[in-house]
C-alpha positions, 0 to 999 in steps of 0.5 A: 174395284179389286177382285176378291174372288177366291178359287178352289182346286179340286183333285180327285184320286183313288187309293189302291184296294185295301186302303181308305182315308178316314174322317174326311170332310171339313172336320179333317181340314188343315191349312197350308200357306194361308189356304185350307186343305181338306179331304172329301170322300167321293163315290169314286174315291177321294178328292183333295180340296185346296181353297183360297187361291187368288186366281184360277191361274194360281190354282193351276200352278199348284197342281205339281205340289198337289202331285208331290203331296200325294206321292209323299202320302204314298211313300209314307203310308204305302197307299198308292194313288191314281188320278188325273192332274190335268184340270178340266173346265167346269160347265156353267149352264144358263139359269132355267129355274130347273135343277141342273142335269136333272139331279134334283138340286140346283147347281150353278156349275157341273164338272167331271167328278173324276178329273181335276177342276178349278172353280170360284170358292163358294159356287155350288158345283156338282160333280158327276162320278161313276163307280166306287172302289172297295177299301178296307184299311183306314189311314187317319185323315189327319196323318194323310193330310200331314204327309200331303202338306209335307209334299206340298213343301217340296221345292223341286215340285215343278221340276219333278212334275215335268220330268217325264222319267220321274213321273213315269217312275212314280206311276209305275211304283204306284201301279205296282202297289195296285197290282194283285199279281206278284209276277206283274208287281216284280216286272212293273217295279223293274220297269221303274228302275229301267226308266230312272237309270240314265243311259251310259256309254261303255269305256272308251276302249270299248268305244274304239273297238266298236268304231273299228268294227263299224268300219269293217262292216261299212267296207263289207257292205260296200263290197256286198252292195249287189247282194240284198241278203248280205246287206240286210245282215250287215245292217242288222249287225251295225245296229247291234254294234251301236246298241253295244256302245251303251252299258247294259241295263243291269249295269246302268241300274247298279250304278244308278242305285249306288250313286242315288243312295250315297256311294257308301257301303250301304248304298253298294249293298242295296245296289247289289240287292236291286241287281239280284232282283233284276236277275230274278226278273230276267229268270221270270221272263225266260222261264215264265215262273219263279219260286214264291220265296224268290219272287217275294224276296225280289219284289222287296229288293226292288221296292225298298230301294226304289221307295228310298230313291223316290223319297229322296227326290221328293225331298224328305225321307219316307216314314 
């Protein structure tokens, strides 16, 4: 007989303090590709439920689209999210006639409420959770679902999901929105650019010079082979020369932003804006502090272009 069992993918997540999603539950559900998508409030935050998969494998393969959906929600509404994207198994205890887990209710299965799960739709599964965040600003669930479902439609969901650099940049952007400390927020945003900007090599003229210097260092190391202190110093110099083959992080970030945002005058201005923020970040690290006005401007100079770049990669302009 054909198996008509349907499966549900449940992804729990939290949003940053100061934000909430309103009108959760069945009344706020929507549909996508023949499946039902809904938001539930949990003790620890929220859970996105996508029901109607033909198999547990199909549900697992949909996880990258959930991630792009939540990323799109963050970029559209500013509500940073955190949560695992690694589904965990549901435990199905043997029937005993007693409430499972001593919870006062007979569950057919128990699962970690803070981790993604896949289970047969209709199964009465209990989710064990701890803690509850404090939230105040409400985003209507309908608007949240619109952003999430738009993110589902990103054709590059899986490549973006397995791109460690991009996922780390999204995580850093989200962490920066969670961060209450302004200096920490600035440094976190700068790290997102450092992760995204590809390593590039300096001009070939510089490479030729470094090759000649490296040859001189190797000769000096051979001549001073019996002098441990000299050899150690020369090895250190050689490593520094190899490092100098790469463009500076500042230059890499400038070129990265310029190319990502279209290589026009607007992109050039935003690249300068990001470099200015990176210079402020360097001052913060060197001096330990920045004037509040400089700090606030640097954060926005980082945040705006980074949000635009992430949105373009996801495949739709941020709201």
